[in-house]
Steps between C-alpha positions, in 0.01 A plus 500: 500500500342273753299644779743514791268688740632529851323602823636849487354609825683236690831562316522873435589592860813283483620725215414852614646679204278476193531727198209572267703339225521181695132507587414578134710196392319278753161625393576483123628138538210377708718443811284739701150630438339842499354427846860454624592842369198658661570329834868612481395857424253500789792410735725771340229758560448388856874513565525830320817372342469637145495842336268403215188508709269629226592218266475253792151619586417473132601131504266439798198665331569400137324222323720191510570511131663843540737408784774361277518825300541702825768259616670545161490879552659463842762271361585741220582768751766285671864464399525219249578168665699215362240246377727209587486612865125532492467149352748358750296644790177358369654155424634488847162585651320241284744229595490605867118489487509151345738385763312634808173366345668160487410462137591141407539599136761763574777356284275487187376848563857630536573340158198693358614824670836459347349481147229763558747758636751454216752270672631712784850375601431549875279195501699274261600279788134442596389383159461122482626457140809721528837329523617454854857590596487360853330231703288738707132405512234719342351558847840618631540731197143637562581560871816693403308701239241593759757604757676720247169646381381578852841683564447709188126572509358453847491778749533300819722232332312214675 
């Protein structure tokens, strides 16, 4: 899988609900880095919004190469999430990040995302080589995808 790293600090507050399974997926797939997890955990501790404070503190003080195993432990204690939903959330966040970063190569990257994430149907319409059933432009389809994604994932829906 390509490296689709995003600026997690800038984007994570738009989506306030993160599960450890989602964070583990992002970490395991090079979308976010260990430092992003540590930063996120620091904020959780400051907000006192989690009951796993011992493991959270362990993340803060652990060597960076141990953080993923702690996140894995936290993820294993959660109710099993649908992987398709986790992937959909990350794909949206990656595409949103590309869009707000004004990445001029966004269409090619979306094509790569489509392959790397095992051809998710929710972005079929954004893939340049997929058959088109209407005359809507790629940009219009992207705008529609982003609006739908914001309504699903963003807290403030802006």
